[in-house]
N, C-alpha and C positions, 0 to 999 in steps of 0.2 A: 119279643122279650117277655119273660114272665114277670109278674108283679113282684115276687120275692127278690129277683135279680135287680130290678130297678130300686127297690128299697135298700138292698145291700150297697149298691153304688151310691145312693143318696147318703147313707150313713158314713161311708168311706170319705165322701166329699166333705161332709160336715166335720168329721174328725181331722181331716187334713187342714181345713181352714182354722179350726180351733188350735191345733198344734202349731201352725205357723204364726199365730198371734201370740204364742207364748215364748217364741224363740229368744226374745230379748233377755230372758233370765238364764239362758243357756251359757255355760262356760265352754270356751274353746281352748285347745292347747296345741302348741307346736314345739318341735324339738329339731335342731339342726346341728350337724357336725361343724366344728370350727377349724378342722385341718384344711390346709391349702388345696388338697386334691378334691375337696367338696366345694359346694357353693360358697361364695364370699358374702352372702347376705340372706336374710330371712324376710319374707313379705308377710305382713299381717293385714287383713282387710275385712271390712264390714260393708254392708250395703250403703248406698249413697245417703240414705235417710237415717243413718246410725253413726255413732262414734265409738272409738275404742276406749275401753277402761281396763287398764292392766291390773290383774289380781296378784300375780306372783311371777317372778322371773329369777333364774339363777344360772350361773355357769357351773358346770359339773364335770367331774372326772371319776372314772371307776377306780376303786381302791386297788393297789398293786396286788397281783396274784389273780385278778379277774381277767383271764384271757378271753375276751369276748370277740365275736365276729364283728367286722366293721360296722354292720347295721346296728348291732346291740350297743356298741360303744357310744352311740349318739342318742340313745333312749334313756331317760332318767329311771333310776331305781332307788329304793330306800337306803341301800348300803353305800351310795355314792358320797363322795366328798364334794361339798358344794360351797359356792360363794354367792350370797344374796346379791342380786343385781336389779331388784324391783324398782328402786328409786330412779335409777338411770333410764331404764326402759320406759317407765311411766312418764318421766320428763320428756322423753322423745316422742312417745306415741299417744298419750292420753288426749282425748278431744279431737283426734283426726279420724276420718273414715278409713284411711289406709296409711300404712307406715312401713318404711323399709329400714331394717336394722342391719347395719354393717357388722359382720362377724369379725372379731379380732382374736388373736391368740392371747388368752389371759392366763397368767401364772397365778395359781391359787396358793398363797403362802402356807396356809394351814394344812394343805394337802401335799406340799412340796412337789407339785406336779402342774403341768399345763392342763387347762380345761379341754375336754374333748367335744363338748356340746354346749349349746345355749338352749334353755327351756323357757317358754313363755306361756302363761295362762291368762286369758283375757275374756271380756264380755263385749258384746255389741249392744250399746244402749240406744234405744229408739229416740230420735229427737223429739217426738211428740210427748214424751214423758218428762222432759227437762224443764225445770223452772229456775231461772236466775234469781238468787236471793235478793238482789237489788231491784228486780222488776216489780211492778204492781200487779203482775199477772196472777190471776186466781185460777186454780185448776181443781176439778173434781175427778177423782180416780178411784176405781174399785180395786185396782191392782197395786201399782207402785208409782212413786214420783221420785225423780232424781233431782236433787238440789245441787246447783253449781254456784261457784263463786263468780263475781264479775270478772270478765276476761279469761275465764277458764279455757285452757289449762295454764295460762300465764299468771304472773303475779297480780295482786290487787293494784288498781290505780291508786295514786296518792289521794289522801284525805277522803277516803270512802269508808263509810260505816253503815252497813245494812243489816236489817233483821228480817226474818220471815217467820211465819206462824203456820204450824201444821196442826190442823184440828179436824175431827170427824164432822160430817154433816149432822144436822139436828136429829135426823132419824136414827143415827148410829151413835150418838153421844154416850150412851150407857153401855153399849155392847161392842163397839169397834175398838180393838186394841191397836195402838200405833207402835210399830216395831221399827227401830232404827238400827241399821246394820253397822254397828260400831267397828267391827273387824275391818270393813272396807275403809272406814274413816282414818285408820291409824296412819296410813301413808298417803292418803289422798287429800287430807286437809292441807290447805296452803298455810303459810306462816301466820297469817292474820286471822285464820278461821278458828272458831271454837264452838262448842256445842254446849248448851245449857238447857235445863228443863224448867 
């Protein structure tokens, strides 16, 4: 083997290792028909060292006059009439490494029609990036940290009041911005959670 070939193989190996370490930030999506002639459930899964975090979910139907092939009827598009179902799917799947969603015929009142598909967008969060806000665990990370409530994804236990602190290490105190993804917080905050600066 030539030295240049070995070098190229080495670079490809390094790139594949680097890309696999970044997978936890990747969004996945699935769409499944809800009619009886199709499957009656949708499976969502992550690796065993990860858990599901639902980003968005909706039941949808094509607007009348859109005569689509069976396959296209089950794929979301911008012109679809939809019903947000994020909270229900998040309640069912958040925090689990895998989840089975039973598909039901949903009548969408604002569309005056039955849904033809269920769409789910989700992330697989690596367990090593998770910190329970009630733990005394300290974590240093150059990428991201995922804060969870006690007993996530279930409700808080009674009489629990916890705080946590996010701060840069001493060497980054002047240059490291701390970004909090508030968009994800909007439906993932439990009833007793709040964010203050």
